[in-house]
C-alpha positions in Angstrom: -115.6 249.6 172.9 -115.7 253.3 174.0 -117.2 255.9 171.6 -116.8 259.6 171.7 -117.1 262.7 169.5 -113.6 264.0 168.6 -112.8 267.7 168.8 -110.7 270.1 166.8 -109.8 273.8 166.7 -113.1 274.6 165.1 -114.9 273.4 168.2 -113.8 276.3 170.4 -116.7 278.1 171.9 -115.1 280.8 174.0 -111.8 282.0 172.6 -108.8 282.0 174.9 -109.0 285.2 177.0 -107.1 286.5 180.0 -107.5 288.5 183.2 -105.0 290.0 185.6 -104.8 288.4 189.1 -105.0 290.8 192.0 -103.7 288.0 194.2 -101.3 285.6 192.5 -102.8 282.4 191.2 -106.3 283.4 192.5 -109.3 284.2 190.2 -110.6 287.7 190.8 -114.3 286.6 190.7 -115.2 290.0 189.2 -114.5 292.2 186.2 -114.2 291.2 182.6 -111.7 289.1 180.5 -109.8 290.4 177.5 -109.6 288.7 174.1 -106.1 287.4 173.3 -106.3 288.5 169.6 -106.1 286.3 166.5 -104.6 283.3 168.3 -102.8 281.0 165.8 -101.6 278.4 168.3 -101.9 277.5 172.0 -99.8 274.7 173.5 -100.1 273.7 177.1 -97.4 271.5 178.7 -97.4 269.9 182.1 -94.2 268.2 183.3 -94.3 266.1 186.4 -91.0 266.3 188.3 -90.1 263.0 189.9 -87.3 261.2 191.6 -86.5 257.6 190.6 -84.9 255.6 193.5 -83.0 252.4 192.9 -82.5 249.6 195.4 -79.8 247.0 195.8 -80.9 243.7 194.3 -83.3 245.4 191.8 -82.7 245.7 188.0 -85.5 248.3 187.6 -86.3 251.4 189.5 -87.6 250.5 193.0 -89.7 253.7 193.7 -90.6 256.7 191.6 -91.8 259.6 193.7 -93.6 262.8 192.5 -91.6 265.9 193.5 -93.6 268.6 191.8 -95.2 269.9 188.6 -94.3 272.5 186.0 -96.9 274.2 184.0 -95.8 275.8 180.7 -98.1 277.6 178.1 -96.8 278.5 174.7 -98.9 280.9 172.5 -98.6 282.5 169.1 -101.0 285.2 168.0 -101.7 288.3 165.8 -102.2 291.3 168.1 -105.2 293.6 168.1 -104.0 295.8 171.0 -100.9 296.3 173.2 -102.0 295.1 176.6 -100.6 291.6 176.4 -97.5 292.9 174.6 -96.8 295.3 177.5 -97.1 292.4 179.9 -94.5 290.5 177.9 -91.9 293.3 177.2 -92.3 296.3 179.5 -90.1 296.9 182.5 -91.9 295.4 185.6 -93.9 298.1 187.3 -96.9 296.7 189.0 -100.3 296.3 187.3 -100.3 295.9 183.6 -96.7 294.5 183.5 -95.0 291.1 183.9 -95.0 291.8 187.7 -98.7 290.9 187.7 -99.8 287.3 187.1 -102.7 286.5 184.7 -104.9 283.6 184.1 -106.2 282.4 180.7 -109.6 280.7 180.3 -111.2 279.1 177.2 -113.9 276.5 176.3 -114.5 274.1 173.5 -116.8 271.2 172.7 -115.4 268.1 174.2 -117.2 264.9 173.3 -120.1 267.1 172.1 -120.4 269.2 175.3 -118.9 272.6 176.1 -116.2 272.3 178.7 -113.8 274.8 180.2 -110.1 274.9 181.1 -107.8 277.5 182.7 -104.2 278.3 183.1 -103.4 280.3 186.3 -100.6 282.2 187.8 -99.0 282.9 184.4 -95.9 285.0 184.0 -94.2 285.7 180.7 -90.9 283.9 180.2 -90.2 284.7 176.5 -91.6 287.3 174.1 -90.9 287.7 170.4 -92.6 290.2 168.1 -91.8 289.9 164.4 -93.1 292.4 161.8 -93.0 291.7 158.1 -95.1 292.9 155.2 -97.4 289.9 155.7 -98.2 290.5 159.3 -97.3 291.2 162.9 -96.7 287.9 164.7 -96.1 287.4 168.4 -94.8 284.4 170.3 -95.4 284.7 174.0 -94.5 281.8 176.4 -95.7 281.6 180.0 -95.0 279.6 183.1 -97.8 279.2 185.6 -98.8 277.7 188.9 -101.6 275.4 187.8 -103.5 273.9 184.8 -107.1 273.2 185.4 -108.5 270.5 183.2 -111.8 270.4 181.5 -114.8 271.0 183.7 -118.5 271.5 182.9 -118.7 275.3 183.6 -116.7 278.4 184.3 -118.1 278.4 187.8 -116.5 275.0 188.4 -113.1 276.5 187.4 -113.6 279.2 190.1 -114.0 282.1 187.7 -117.0 283.3 189.8 -118.6 286.5 188.8 -116.1 287.5 186.2 -117.5 288.1 182.7 -116.2 285.9 179.9 -116.1 287.1 176.3 -118.6 285.4 174.0 -118.2 287.5 170.8 -115.4 287.7 168.2 -113.2 290.8 168.4 -114.2 293.7 166.1 -110.6 294.8 165.5 -108.4 293.5 162.7 -105.0 292.1 163.3 -102.0 294.3 162.5 -100.1 293.8 159.3 -96.8 295.1 157.8 -98.7 297.9 156.1 -100.8 299.0 159.1 -98.1 301.6 159.8 -98.2 303.6 156.6 -95.0 304.7 154.9 -91.5 304.7 156.5 -92.3 303.0 159.8 -88.8 302.5 161.1 -86.4 305.2 162.3 -82.8 304.4 163.1 -80.6 307.1 164.7 -83.2 309.7 163.6 -83.2 308.5 159.9 -86.1 306.8 158.3 -85.1 303.6 156.5 -86.7 300.9 154.3 -87.1 297.6 156.1 -88.6 294.2 155.2 -88.4 292.7 158.6 -88.1 293.9 162.2 -88.1 291.8 165.4 -87.7 292.6 169.0 -87.7 290.1 171.9 -87.7 290.0 175.7 -86.0 287.1 177.5 -87.0 286.9 181.2 -85.3 285.4 184.2 -88.0 284.4 186.7 -87.6 284.0 190.5 -89.8 281.2 191.9 -90.9 280.6 195.5 -91.3 276.9 196.0 -91.3 276.1 199.8 -91.4 272.6 201.2 -94.8 271.0 201.0 -95.8 272.7 197.7 -96.2 270.8 194.5 -96.0 273.8 192.1 -95.1 277.5 192.4 -96.4 279.4 195.3 -95.3 282.7 193.9 -93.1 283.9 191.1 -92.0 287.2 189.5 -89.5 288.7 187.1 -85.8 288.8 188.2 -84.0 289.9 185.0 -84.8 291.1 181.5 -82.7 291.0 178.2 -83.9 292.8 175.0 -83.0 291.6 171.5 -83.5 293.4 168.2 -83.2 292.4 164.6 -83.5 294.6 161.5 -83.4 293.8 157.8 -82.4 296.6 155.4 -81.7 296.7 151.7 -78.0 296.9 150.8 -77.0 300.5 150.0 -80.0 302.1 151.5 -78.3 303.0 154.8 -74.9 304.5 154.7 -74.4 304.7 158.5 -75.6 301.4 159.9 -72.4 299.4 159.2 -70.4 302.0 161.0 -72.7 301.8 164.1 -72.1 298.1 164.1 -68.3 298.2 163.8 -68.0 300.8 166.5 -70.7 299.3 168.7 -72.3 302.8 168.8 -75.7 303.1 170.6 -78.5 304.5 168.5 -82.2 305.2 169.0 -84.7 302.8 167.2 -88.4 303.4 166.7 -91.0 301.4 164.8 -94.5 302.7 164.1 -96.6 299.6 164.0 -99.9 301.4 163.4 -100.8 305.1 163.2 -101.5 305.0 166.9 -99.0 302.3 168.2 -95.3 302.4 168.2 -92.4 300.8 170.1 -89.1 302.5 170.6 -85.8 302.1 172.3 -83.8 305.2 173.3 -80.6 303.0 172.9 -79.8 299.8 171.0 -76.4 298.4 170.0 -75.8 296.1 167.0 -73.3 293.3 167.3 -74.1 291.0 164.4 -74.3 291.4 160.6 -75.3 289.0 157.9 -75.5 289.4 154.1 -76.0 286.4 151.7 -75.7 286.6 147.9 -77.0 283.9 145.6 -75.7 283.7 142.0 -78.6 283.9 139.6 -80.9 285.2 142.4 -83.8 287.4 141.5 -84.2 289.4 144.7 -82.6 292.6 145.7 -79.8 292.2 148.3 -80.6 292.6 151.9 -78.5 292.9 155.1 -79.5 291.8 158.5 -78.4 293.5 161.8 -78.7 291.8 165.2 -78.4 293.6 168.4 -79.7 294.3 171.9 -81.7 297.0 173.6 -79.7 298.6 176.4 -82.6 300.9 177.4 -86.2 300.2 178.4 -88.6 299.7 175.6 -91.5 302.2 175.4 -94.7 301.0 173.8 -96.9 303.9 172.9 -100.7 303.6 172.3 -103.2 300.8 172.7 -105.2 300.1 169.6 -106.0 301.5 166.2 
């Protein structure tokens, strides 16, 4: 009977951290990694693409042939800076945006021994930032070129001379009160809000020539912004008119005193208000729309 020491999230030694790739899907072998923030969840997925071939006279599949591999990484975290957010939501423009691949490295105790894994050639495919009073939560999904399974050292991964982070971050995650009073401005008017969300949905172009198992190169091909805002009924006298007339307005949210995101133009196309008899909460109304301008993220940290 085999025996082993099971592992759990408390067994992480080096927190998931990332570095930009100068050459797509290649470790830089220099520089330093950046902490991902207060990571709440990381979910790697590897899907093997295969072709199942039948044959006359056979009930079952005769041959199953590997055709490729897809590497997906889903993350959810509380941000402490804007670098990873900009890579997930800013218009592609070289370094520091989604036009540049990244790799993520971490380590944890596996069967009692520290081992390392890496996800390389990562490009953001989906980005959602939700801000409520309780906190700022980001969902950021990636597709990559390779998943490198557990090995005994960072050197065995190929990280080379790059410096991995060993200490916890000193910054605190952002919350819904990090901004101070009146964080949202809609059409130049400060409003009260209990929830704001913006998202970036990416279309990705992939280069997969004959003879390659995974992606040889990939990059952003299209981008769609979404926005959602919750207001209290009666607080805004103009928003419903903007919705009905599909009027573009400016939208800005001050996340912290030094960090804000803003659209010069958003349009709202959806409205919801639900009233429960006997309810004990003030009525809210939710507006759903799209950003038809580039997003601008101002600032980096507190």
